[in-house]
N, C-alpha and C positions, 0 to 999 in steps of 0.2 A: 520328643516326637519321633515316631517310628520312621525308619528309612525304607524305601522300596528295595526289594531284593531282585537281583538279576542273575542270569547265567552268562558267564561264569560268576560264581558267588563271591570269590575273593578278589582283591584288587588286581588291576591289569598286569602288574609286575610280578605277580606270584604264580608259581607253577608247582602246585601240589596235586598230583594225580593219585589214583588208587585210594580214594578217600573212604575211610571207615568212620561213620558218624555215631556218636553216642551222646545221650543226655545225662550229665552229672550235675547235681545241685542246681537244677533249673537253667543250666547252660548247655548248649550244643557244642561238643568238641569234635574236631575232625582230625584224624591221624592218617597220614599218607606218606608216600615216598616224596622225593624232592628233586624235580627237574630244574634245569637252568634254561633261560632263554638263549637260543643259539648254541646250546650245549652239544658236545660231540657224542653223547651217549645217554642212556637212561639213568635216572636216580643218582646224579652226581653229587647232590647236596646232602648235608646232614638233616636229620629229622627236625621239622618245625611243627608248631601247633597253632591253630586258630580256633577261636570260640566265639559264640554269639548268644545273647539271651534267647531263651526258647520262645519268647513272645516278641522278638524283634530280629528277624532272620536276615535283615539287610545291614545289620550293625556288627561287623566282624572285628574282633580284637586279635592282634598278633601277640601270641604268648611267648614268642621267641624260639630260639633253638633249644630243643628238649633232649637231644641225644646225638652224640658224635660217633661216627664209625670208628674213630681212634680209641674209643673206650673198650672195644672188644679185644681181648688179648690175642685172638686169632688174626687180628689185623694190625699188628705192631708196625708193619711197613706202610700202612695207610693206602695200600693199592687195591683195596676191595671197597665196593659200594654196597649200600643196603637197599635191597628190594622192598616191595610193599610190606608194611607192617600191619599189626592189629593189636588191640589193647583190650583187656578185660579187668574187672575188679576181682581179686582173689578172695578166698574165704577169710583171709586176715584183714580185708578192707583196703589193702594196698593195690596199686595199679601196676599191672604187668604188661610189658610191651614185648611182642614177639616179632622177630625179623630173621632174614637170611642174608649173609654176606654173599655177593654175587658169584664168587669163585668157590664157595663152599656148598655142600649138599645137606648140611644139617641146619638146625634152628637154634638161634641164640635168644636170650631173655634179658630184659632190663626191668628195673622196678623203681617206683616212686611212691611217695605218700600223698601226692596230689595229682589230679588229672592233667594239669598243665605242666607237670614235671618240675625241675629237671629229673631225668631218669638216670639211674646208675646201673652199670653192668651187674647182672645177677648170676648168670651161668649159662650152660648149654643144656638142651633137652637130651636126656640120656636114658638108656635102658638101666634096669636095676643092677646090672653087673658093671656099670660105668661106661659101657660103649655108647658113643654118641649116636643118637637117632639119625638115621640116614646112612649109617656105615655098617649095618648088618645086612646080609642078603635078604632081599624082600622088603626092606624099608622103603618108604616113600621118599621121593626127592623133596627136599624141604622148601620148595619154592612158594612164595606168597603165603606164608602161614596165617591161618585164622585161628582165633581162640574163642571159646564159649564156655561160660559157667552156667550150669542149669540151676533150677530152683532148689535142688537138693545139694548144692555146692560141689557136685561132680564137674570136673573140668575136662574139656575135650579140645584137642589140637587137630586142625585140618590143614593139609598141604597137598601138593601134587602138581604135576605138569604133564602135558601130553602133546608134544610138538608133532607136526606132520612129518612124513617120511623125509629123509635127506640127511645131510651132513650133521645138522644139529642133533638129530636123534642119535646118530652114531657117537657123537662126542659125549652125550649124556649116558649112553650105554657103557662107554669106556669108564666113566666115573662111577658107575654102579647106581643102584637104587631103582625103585619102581617108577616108571614114567608113563604108564598106560592109562592114567586118569587121575581122579581125585581120591584121596584117602584120609582117614581120620584115626586117631588113637586117643585113649584116655590118659590123663595125667594124674599123678598123685597130688595130695594136698600141698606139697612143696612147690607145685606149679612147674616142675621141670623133670620129674622122674616118670618114665613110662610105666603104665600098668595096663594089663589086659592085652587083647590082640588087636592088631591093625584091621580096619574094615574099609571097604570101598564106599565112596559116596556116589560119584557119577562116573560112568565109563568114558574112556577116551574115544576118539573117532572110530578106531578099528573095532573095539568091543561094542560100540553103540550101533553097529549095523544090525538091521532087522529087529531093532528095539524101538521104543517110543522116543529114545534120544537121538535116533539117526538124523544126521545133519546138524545136530546141536550137541555133539559129544563134548566132554570136558577138555578145555585147553589150559586154563590157569585161573587164578583169582578167586580162591575159596573165601566164603563169608557165610556165617551162620547167625540166624536169629530165631527166636521163638515167638509165634503169633497165635494167640487163641488156643494154646495147648498143642500146637503142631510145630514141628521143626522145619524151618524154611532155609534151605541151602542155596545161596546165590553163587554163580560162577560165570566166567567168561567162556563162551562156547568156541568150538573149532572155527567159527566164522570170525571170531576175535572182536568184531565191532558191536557185539551184543552181549548183554547180561541176561542169563536165563536163571530159572529157579527149579528146584526139586523139593518135594515135601516128604515127611516121614512122621510117624508117631513116636519115634525114638531118635535121640541125637546120634545114634550109631547106625541108623537105617534099618531096613532097606529104604531107599529113596525112590519116589515116583516122579517122573518128569512132569513139570507144570507148564512151562512155556517160556516165551521171551518176555522180559520186563521192559527193556529199552534197547534200542539200537541207535548209535550216534549218527547214523545216516537215515534213520527212520525206515530202514529195510524191514518189511513185514508189517509195519503199522498200516492198518486198513488195506492190507494186501499190496502195499507199495513194493515195487521191485527196483526202483530207480533211486540211487543214493541222493539224499537232499543235503548232504554235507560230505566232506572228505573223510574217508574211512581210515581207521587205524585201530589199535587195541583199546580196550576200555576195562575198567575195574572199579568196583565200589560195593557198598553195602546198604542195608535198609535201616531206617530209624523211625520211631514214632515220636512226633513232637506235638504236644497238645491235642492228641487224638487223631492226628493226621499222619499217615505213613508216607515216607519219601524213599526214593531210590537215588543214591548218589552214584555218579559215573564221571568219566572225563573225556575231553575232546583233544584233538591235536591242533597245533598252531605252527606258523612260520615255515610251512612246507617240510616239517620234520615229524618223525615218529616220537621224538623224545623232548618235546617242549609242550607238555600237556597241562591242561587246566581243568579244575573240578567244576562240575555242574550237578544239578539235582532236579528231580521232577516228583510231583505228587503221584502216588499210586493208590489204588482202591482195592481193599480186600473184600471179596464177595462173601456171602453167607456160607458158601460151600468151601471157602478158603482159597479159591482160585483168584488169579490176578491177571487182568488184561494188559497187553503191551500198551505203554503210554507214548505219547508224542514228545519229541524234544521241543523245548520252548525257550523263550528269552526270559521267562518270569517264574521259573520253577518253584523257588522258595517264597515267592510273594504270596500274599493272602488271596490274590486274584489277579486279573489282568492289570497291566501297568496303566497309570493315569494317561488319559488322552492328551493332556497338556504337560509339556516338559521337554527337557533336552536329554537326549539319549546317545551314548557312545555307540558307534557302529560295531564295536567288538561284541555286543550282545546279540548279534545275528545268530539265529539257530539254524538257518539254511544258508549255504554259501557254495556256489558252484559256477563254473564257466560255461561257455557256449556248448562245449562238448561234454558237459556234465561234470560229475565229481569222480575222482580217481582215488585209489588207495595209496597211502604213503608206504611205498615198498622199499625205500632205502632210508638211511639215516638223514641224508639231505636230498630231498626230491626236487629236481630242477625243472620239472615240466611247467607249462604255463597255467594261467588261471588265477583267480583272486585268492588271497590268503590273509590270515590274521598275522600281524607282525607288530614290532615296536621300534622306536628309534633309541639307540644307545645300548648300554649294557644291561644285564639282568639287574633288577632292583635299582634302576636309575632314580635320580631325585625327582624327575618330572615324567612319570609314566604316561605314555601316549600311545597305547595300543590302538591300531586302526586296521582297516581292510586295505590291502595294497593290490594294485594291478587288476582293477575291474576293466576288462577289455570288452569289446562288442559282444553282447549276449550274456554277460556276467550278471548274476542275480544274488542279492542279499535279502533274506527274509527274516522278519521280526514278528514274534507271536507272544502274547496278544496285548491289545490295548482296549481300554474302555473309553469310547468317545462320547462327548456331550456337546456337539455343535462346533467342534474345532474346524477351522476352514483355512488355515495357513500353515505352510511347512517351509523350513529352510534347511538346506543340506550344506554341510561344510566339506568341501572337496579341494583337491589340487591334482596336478599331473599334466600329461600331454594331451588329454582328451579333448576332442571337438565333437559334440553330439548332444544327445538328450538322455537324461535320467528319468525314466518313466516310473511312476508310483501307482500301485494298485493294491487292492485288498485281497486279490486272488493270485495264486502263483503264476498262472498264465492268463490272468484276467485283463480286461480292457482298462487302461490307465485312467485314473480319475484326475491325475495331474502329471505334468512333465516340466522339468527345468532344463533350460539350455545351458550346456557346459562349454566353457572355453579354456584354453591352456592357461595354467598358472603355476608358478614355482612355489607360491605360498598358499596356505589355506585360505579359501575364499568361500563366502556364503552365497548360495544361490536360492532364491525364494520364489514362491508362487502361491497364489490363492486357489481355492477349490470349493466346490459345493460342500456345505457342512456335513460332517460325518457324525453318526449317532450309533450307539450300540458297541458290541465287542467285535473287533476286526483284527486281522493280521495286516502287516504292511510289507510289501515287496518292492524293492528298488532294483530296476533292471536298466543297465547301461546299453545304449545303442549309439554307435559312432566309431570314430577313428581314435587311435592312440589308446592310452590307458589312464584310468582315474583312480586316485586314492581317496578313500571315504573315511572321514574322521568321526562325524556325528550328525545328528539331525535334531531340529527343534520343531515341535508342533504347538500351535496355539490358535488364538482367534484374532481376527482383524478388528 
């Protein structure tokens, strides 16, 4: 029996951002970097892989650790972490994994005979004279490499980074390398030797001025797919919280700006200007599964920039090849809305903010107030229990969407110091159709109420009004 799919799509204890999805042998594989819950920085873990049947996207299997950073000879001391990777099948049928060590400016490659690995170190991307790519004047900075093999077996590597002005830009300039946007280069059939000339994909914020890219210039997170004969380049823009796309008739460009695919705060969706979730960076790629295209991305948790979890949404390719921005939801990989009857973890909220709105995660550990996703215990604990913490007066958690068929009872599992009401409505600022009275409790406690039966597809919004703070574990919908 198929399982429902939620956002985030992996188990609550797993933190795999930068997801690049592919379908191999009727299974969907996701390759990404590996954060830790409560980790002190980005990408602290070795690469792991998860997969799911292409016809059962709620049933994810852990494929294990597929590559260790200690396997790269440049990292003998183990003091470097691996940024976002990408994978493609080479002309020889093997699977090639491209990555960058975080203190390096080049690109490394690993290889496996199976999509689930394990991968073995293969080499470093180099020019024909043996100089590592990234170390010649004019070479792109090898951040977040993406790889793409075209129908003619020609292989392309995409990298780049374009930080805003300031100290970080100066550090990168001291290291050398091109950092003014996204770039690409063709690889030889050995999958690691450069051939041809480097080309630009998307300009960085400075070059983007007075062009169609203005305000959405390249920041990071290159990703390439081919859709209906056109090449679709996905990237994270200078806004960081959104994934945009550009299109071309060639894998080497020139590329034309297409628009925003998704924003983790729904900025720009239906002209919205108010973040519906806390903002941070995001990264991901597209995949077609059984005729439906999806965009993968990630969100932040635990008031950190670097405890990120993967999400996905359906996207729709128009006849002219354009793609409209999609809304973030709780049910992205599901076949449709979630069942109106069932128990759901609060962690699948797609909207979450406090009385004063949502803010950006501007530091590694952000200590400002407001509700946030967190868990008890260490990373990958035996009893995963991710929940929403610190819902104070005016805090809102939104869940989208559910298909109701006469359900008229809801129970919320809460705890905390709160004394007040949890209002429940189908509109973000709508009139509540039900409210539960909340009292202080040190243990999880169920608060139930009945309401007029709901029918049709609706969102659910839970808004706390009162004193103290409430932790929100889950809710159950059903019929009396």
